Wavefront OBJ file of the C-alpha trace (Angstrom):
o trace
v 0.000 0.000 0.000
v 2.938 2.340 0.659
v 4.311 1.663 -2.814
v 0.866 2.162 -4.316
v 0.407 5.508 -2.577
v 3.814 6.745 -3.773
v 3.139 5.636 -7.355
v -0.299 7.270 -7.227
v 1.388 10.494 -6.050
v 3.645 10.550 -9.096
v 6.451 8.031 -8.606
v 7.134 6.212 -11.917
v 6.976 2.420 -11.599
v 10.075 2.299 -13.803
v 12.030 4.177 -11.108
v 11.089 1.476 -8.601
v 12.015 -1.312 -11.001
v 15.408 0.214 -11.781
v 16.232 0.612 -8.094
v 15.091 -2.907 -7.204
v 17.147 -4.284 -10.084
v 20.137 -2.880 -8.225
v 19.524 -5.435 -5.475
v 20.879 -8.127 -7.758
v 18.160 -10.504 -6.546
v 15.882 -12.144 -9.102
v 12.428 -13.614 -8.635
v 10.261 -10.494 -8.395
v 7.956 -8.544 -10.678
v 5.997 -5.329 -10.183
v 2.664 -4.352 -11.642
v 0.475 -1.303 -11.017
v -3.192 -0.700 -11.778
v -5.961 1.619 -10.657
v -8.623 -0.101 -8.542
v -11.817 0.992 -6.840
v -12.211 0.661 -3.068
v -15.656 1.684 -1.941
v -16.366 4.998 -3.650
v -12.693 5.903 -3.964
v -9.977 4.887 -6.382
v -6.310 4.271 -5.772
v -3.264 2.565 -7.228
v -2.576 -1.051 -6.333
v 1.037 -2.109 -6.734
v 1.180 -5.886 -7.004
v 4.452 -7.524 -6.027
v 4.853 -11.025 -7.408
v 7.788 -12.925 -5.923
v 9.314 -16.388 -6.149
v 8.323 -18.106 -2.855
v 11.537 -20.130 -2.920
v 13.656 -16.981 -2.484
v 13.799 -16.377 1.254
v 15.903 -14.506 3.805
v 15.308 -16.292 7.082
v 17.614 -14.126 9.185
v 18.500 -10.461 9.413
v 22.066 -11.067 8.257
v 20.784 -12.564 4.997
v 18.677 -9.494 4.224
v 21.457 -7.080 5.148
v 23.873 -9.067 2.973
v 21.516 -8.652 0.015
v 21.506 -4.890 0.601
v 25.299 -4.746 0.880
v 25.846 -6.767 -2.310
v 23.417 -4.682 -4.320
v 24.029 -1.510 -6.294
v 21.817 0.696 -4.161
v 22.336 4.366 -3.403
v 24.100 4.678 -0.008
v 21.169 6.563 1.570
v 18.689 3.926 0.373
v 20.855 1.077 1.658
v 21.306 2.751 5.052
v 17.605 3.486 5.593
v 16.473 0.081 4.342
v 18.956 -1.565 6.710
v 17.652 0.500 9.626
v 14.079 -0.647 8.883
v 15.074 -4.309 8.700
v 17.091 -4.081 11.919
v 14.136 -2.449 13.704
v 11.894 -5.262 12.451
v 14.333 -7.901 13.726
v 14.660 -6.154 17.094
v 10.871 -6.195 17.512
v 10.726 -9.908 16.719
v 13.576 -10.509 19.171
v 11.651 -8.779 21.983
v 8.527 -10.797 21.200
v 10.311 -14.153 21.218
v 12.765 -13.271 24.016
v 15.808 -14.197 21.914
v 18.892 -12.292 20.673
v 18.457 -10.426 17.395
v 20.881 -12.746 15.607
v 18.728 -15.734 16.619
v 15.492 -14.330 15.163
v 14.041 -16.504 12.418
v 11.963 -14.549 9.919
v 8.805 -16.425 8.959
v 6.212 -14.276 7.166
v 8.625 -11.330 6.903
v 11.444 -13.473 5.528
v 10.034 -13.504 2.005
v 11.441 -11.582 -0.931
v 8.261 -9.505 -0.775
v 9.492 -7.860 2.461
v 12.790 -6.828 0.907
v 11.007 -5.430 -2.140
v 8.539 -3.479 0.036
v 11.257 -1.968 2.233
v 13.718 -1.053 -0.521
v 10.863 0.136 -2.733
v 9.420 2.419 -0.035
v 12.789 4.012 0.733
v 13.595 4.369 -2.969
v 10.229 5.954 -3.676
v 10.557 8.539 -0.923
v 14.086 9.354 -2.057
v 13.037 9.678 -5.713
v 10.170 12.017 -4.782
v 12.582 14.217 -2.830
v 10.950 13.551 0.541
v 13.180 14.881 3.325
v 10.916 14.204 6.324
v 8.120 11.708 6.989
v 5.246 12.268 9.425
v 2.586 9.679 10.192
v -0.923 10.054 11.548
v -2.291 7.961 14.399
v -2.388 4.358 13.160
v -5.400 2.006 13.376
v -4.692 -1.088 15.461
v -7.326 -3.408 14.011
v -8.606 -6.390 15.960
v -9.360 -10.100 15.699
v -6.839 -12.823 14.900
v -4.583 -13.813 12.012
v -3.006 -17.121 10.965
v 0.816 -17.182 11.017
v 3.656 -19.692 11.091
v 3.269 -19.570 14.884
v -0.421 -20.411 14.680
v -3.362 -18.086 15.267
v -2.285 -14.885 17.015
v -4.114 -11.698 18.052
v -4.236 -8.505 16.000
v -2.219 -6.340 16.102
v 0.481 -8.962 15.686
v 2.949 -8.983 18.603
v 5.782 -7.599 16.442
v 3.493 -4.859 15.144
v 2.553 -3.863 18.691
v 6.241 -3.700 19.643
v 7.012 -1.489 16.650
v 4.161 0.893 17.443
v 5.393 1.657 20.967
v 5.658 5.410 21.407
v 3.365 6.152 18.439
v -0.283 7.284 18.603
v -2.769 4.511 17.772
v -6.555 4.120 17.841
v -9.266 1.497 17.400
v -11.587 2.186 14.457
v -13.728 -0.864 15.225
v -12.658 -2.900 12.179
v -11.828 -6.551 12.860
v -8.895 -7.030 10.467
v -5.131 -6.646 10.303
v -4.787 -2.976 9.381
v -1.045 -2.531 10.042
v 1.429 -5.305 9.229
v 4.841 -5.711 10.888
v 6.598 -4.619 7.689
v 4.370 -1.555 7.293
v 4.853 -0.654 10.961
v 8.630 -1.030 10.638
v 8.773 1.245 7.584
v 6.571 3.969 9.053
v 7.976 4.039 12.582
v 11.607 3.925 11.437
v 11.300 6.717 8.906
v 8.859 8.953 10.805
v 10.258 12.192 12.158
v 6.974 12.896 13.929
v 3.556 11.371 14.539
v 0.058 12.592 15.263
v -0.946 15.899 13.694
v 0.081 16.671 10.117
v 2.799 19.309 9.796
v 1.984 22.684 8.249
v 2.854 22.488 4.559
v 1.951 23.658 1.073
v 0.200 20.606 -0.360
v 1.493 19.589 -3.790
v 0.390 15.983 -4.435
v -1.930 13.335 -3.014
v -1.585 9.597 -3.528
v -3.862 6.690 -2.630
v -2.397 3.202 -2.216
v -4.882 0.328 -2.370
v -4.750 -2.770 -0.218
v -5.980 -6.280 -1.026
v -8.692 -6.656 1.612
v -12.226 -5.351 1.222
v -13.138 -3.545 4.431
v -16.154 -1.633 5.757
v -14.273 1.524 4.773
v -12.177 2.060 1.607
v -8.958 0.101 2.164
v -6.602 2.849 1.072
v -3.455 4.458 2.433
v -3.192 8.169 1.670
v 0.066 10.059 1.298
v 0.233 13.852 1.228
v 3.307 15.433 -0.347
v 4.177 19.051 0.153
v 6.712 21.667 1.125
v 6.958 22.581 4.797
v 5.666 26.001 5.712
v 8.024 28.226 7.658
v 11.239 30.223 7.203
v 13.227 28.972 4.242
v 16.165 26.855 5.356
v 14.659 26.043 8.761
v 13.216 22.728 9.895
v 9.554 22.972 10.939
v 8.445 20.544 13.620
v 5.713 19.938 16.182
v 6.534 20.140 19.882
v 4.431 19.836 23.029
v 4.232 22.459 25.783
v 3.291 21.012 29.183
v 2.310 23.506 31.879
v 1.235 23.460 35.478
v 0.597 26.424 37.786
v 1.832 26.044 41.378
v 1.293 28.247 44.404
v 1.912 25.901 47.342
v 5.425 24.512 46.867
v 8.600 25.608 48.624
v 10.873 27.655 46.311
v 13.785 25.457 47.445
v 12.287 22.533 45.544
v 12.350 24.175 42.113
v 16.083 23.751 41.513
v 16.147 19.951 42.096
v 12.838 19.705 40.202
v 14.301 21.406 37.129
v 17.395 19.207 37.343
v 15.185 16.112 37.462
v 13.125 17.323 34.508
v 16.194 18.139 32.424
v 17.551 14.638 33.085
v 14.390 13.285 31.442
v 15.455 14.875 28.155
v 12.944 17.624 27.288
v 13.793 20.447 24.907
v 13.565 23.118 27.611
v 12.224 23.834 31.101
v 11.439 27.280 32.495
v 9.542 29.070 35.277
v 7.303 32.133 34.938
v 6.116 34.099 38.003
v 2.378 34.862 37.973
v -0.297 36.326 40.258
v -3.107 33.831 40.830
v -6.615 34.126 42.274
v -6.904 35.964 45.571
v -3.650 37.726 44.571
v -1.544 34.721 45.538
v 1.933 34.638 43.966
v 2.535 31.499 41.939
v 4.759 29.939 39.282
v 3.912 28.541 35.852
v 6.234 25.609 35.187
v 6.599 24.975 31.443
v 8.238 21.961 29.823
v 8.862 21.848 26.060
v 9.279 18.345 24.683
v 8.595 16.034 21.733
v 4.883 15.064 21.686
v 5.647 11.401 22.368
v 7.108 12.356 25.770
v 3.884 13.935 27.107
v 2.790 11.001 29.289
v 6.236 10.420 30.805
v 6.783 14.079 31.673
v 3.245 14.606 32.987
v 3.730 11.660 35.358
v 7.052 13.134 36.461
v 5.379 16.476 37.220
v 2.734 14.754 39.330
v 5.398 12.850 41.275
v 7.826 15.719 41.801
v 5.511 18.704 42.412
v 2.401 19.559 44.402
v 0.432 19.979 41.180
v -2.865 18.126 40.757
v -3.323 19.117 37.104
v -1.092 19.317 34.028
v -2.203 20.842 30.727
v -0.515 20.584 27.376
v -0.808 21.839 23.818
v 0.997 21.209 20.551
v 3.005 24.020 18.978
v 4.794 24.499 15.675
v 8.347 25.784 15.655
v 10.961 26.530 13.028
v 14.340 25.169 14.016
v 17.658 25.991 12.395
v 19.889 22.977 11.661
v 22.730 22.910 14.132
v 25.819 20.866 14.942
v 28.451 20.633 17.677
v 32.094 20.956 16.602
v 35.433 21.163 18.434
v 37.463 24.175 17.345
v 40.990 25.231 18.340
v 41.271 28.384 20.494
v 43.889 30.107 22.614
v 42.424 28.161 25.559
v 42.700 24.821 23.758
v 39.924 22.944 21.887
v 36.439 24.171 22.838
v 33.055 22.847 21.743
v 30.831 25.327 19.930
v 27.322 24.978 18.529
v 26.882 26.140 14.943
v 23.461 27.068 13.563
v 22.939 27.306 9.816
v 20.449 29.044 7.563
v 20.587 28.045 3.880
v 23.898 26.236 4.571
v 25.437 29.450 5.956
v 26.571 29.638 9.584
v 24.540 32.366 11.285
v 25.258 31.764 14.985
v 28.234 30.437 16.919
v 27.553 29.568 20.553
v 30.419 28.356 22.763
v 29.479 25.626 25.251
v 28.979 27.588 28.461
v 30.136 24.928 30.923
v 33.475 24.560 29.113
v 33.935 28.340 29.120
v 33.086 28.520 32.814
v 35.645 25.807 33.594
v 38.324 27.651 31.586
v 37.499 30.943 33.345
v 37.761 29.317 36.765
v 41.075 27.624 35.947
v 42.648 30.809 34.544
v 41.080 33.364 36.847
v 39.295 35.162 34.024
v 35.772 36.578 33.759
v 33.424 34.066 32.132
v 32.107 36.753 29.781
v 35.624 37.421 28.480
v 36.239 33.713 27.760
v 32.895 33.325 25.959
v 33.502 36.384 23.771
v 37.072 35.364 22.882
v 36.069 31.778 22.031
v 33.226 33.067 19.837
v 35.541 35.486 18.006
v 38.180 32.793 17.439
v 35.511 30.362 16.261
v 34.317 32.818 13.619
v 37.916 33.309 12.432
v 38.468 29.533 12.290
v 35.339 29.111 10.200
v 36.433 31.825 7.821
v 32.959 33.386 8.041
v 32.381 36.946 9.247
v 30.016 37.326 12.214
l 1 2 3 4 5 6 7 8 9 10 11 12 13 14 15 16 17 18 19 20 21 22 23 24 25 26 27 28 29 30 31 32 33 34 35 36 37 38 39 40 41 42 43 44 45 46 47 48 49 50 51 52 53 54 55 56 57 58 59 60 61 62 63 64 65 66 67 68 69 70 71 72 73 74 75 76 77 78 79 80 81 82 83 84 85 86 87 88 89 90 91 92 93 94 95 96 97 98 99 100 101 102 103 104 105 106 107 108 109 110 111 112 113 114 115 116 117 118 119 120 121 122 123 124 125 126 127 128 129 130 131 132 133 134 135 136 137 138 139 140 141 142 143 144 145 146 147 148 149 150 151 152 153 154 155 156 157 158 159 160 161 162 163 164 165 166 167 168 169 170 171 172 173 174 175 176 177 178 179 180 181 182 183 184 185 186 187 188 189 190 191 192 193 194 195 196 197 198 199 200 201 202 203 204 205 206 207 208 209 210 211 212 213 214 215 216 217 218 219 220 221 222 223 224 225 226 227 228 229 230 231 232 233 234 235 236 237 238 239 240 241 242 243 244 245 246 247 248 249 250 251 252 253 254 255 256 257 258 259 260 261 262 263 264 265 266 267 268 269 270 271 272 273 274 275 276 277 278 279 280 281 282 283 284 285 286 287 288 289 290 291 292 293 294 295 296 297 298 299 300 301 302 303 304 305 306 307 308 309 310 311 312 313 314 315 316 317 318 319 320 321 322 323 324 325 326 327 328 329 330 331 332 333 334 335 336 337 338 339 340 341 342 343 344 345 346 347 348 349 350 351 352 353 354 355 356 357 358 359 360 361 362 363 364 365 366 367 368 369 370 371 372 373 374 375 376 377 378 379
């Protein structure tokens, strides 16, 4: 269905065939046709494979990728998807990854689906993938291990940390391979990012369901400042007026250890003119539950609210640059591939200032100036 949606959105089937030919593995054939599902139409990509060609272990699939003539980015992403799939199976069966035996997902069809999906996204110029909440499905399905519940155990493992819902349909709506592709490649999940919509594709499945069995892909250009990455973040807040001020420092340390994007306090005047504090935590949306529980445990709050925000984020990197004080780490931010900010790591500058008896401000300014000179870019 992923391949069908990409083809429906404009990906030439020939591009897929040429990329898959680079695998150097025979026994497969692609076909594409428009089909009707309910009152909607979509593209069904049919993958016919030789059932005798199998890859029963992760190493066998990775070896096929390594031997092929794939683009490096395609090979790397396809390998990451297959490893994630094997890791999920390993957790289900309580065995090491190298001991996992692929049954249903060991067919050539899996390799074609994974390499085809990555190739298609690359050919369409997709730089970031976001997925909506995924339907779990229900009922049972026959496998090499017998009849098992839906979602399949490996699928459930792969969907950890991603939003899911029950639409009431008793069928397998997300397969392990589909879950591995989506959850490995997704940069975000839940709400669709703000973008200028440019193409829509519908990929048809085989089953006939109470609703049209189609996967929709929306292709577009992210809205926001040119050269910046636009992403969704969550803002968790709680307002506190009955906690000792001494507890805020260890609280913020504990929150920062949990890995949010930022934590800050804002003084406010509450009802009856009581002074209070708004504690705000910025974090990826998938961390909402964990951080809300932490706030309940570590504060006197009895209520936490949250909302999703959009932000434009400049690409940045940490580099070690030579200075008069020795190598110092600085953070570089770029806009349109041009460095626009240089920020020395404060803790390193503070350590240098303490060791040399210098003002911290002087060390920070000198490191920043030397960093700009080393980069050969004017501030």
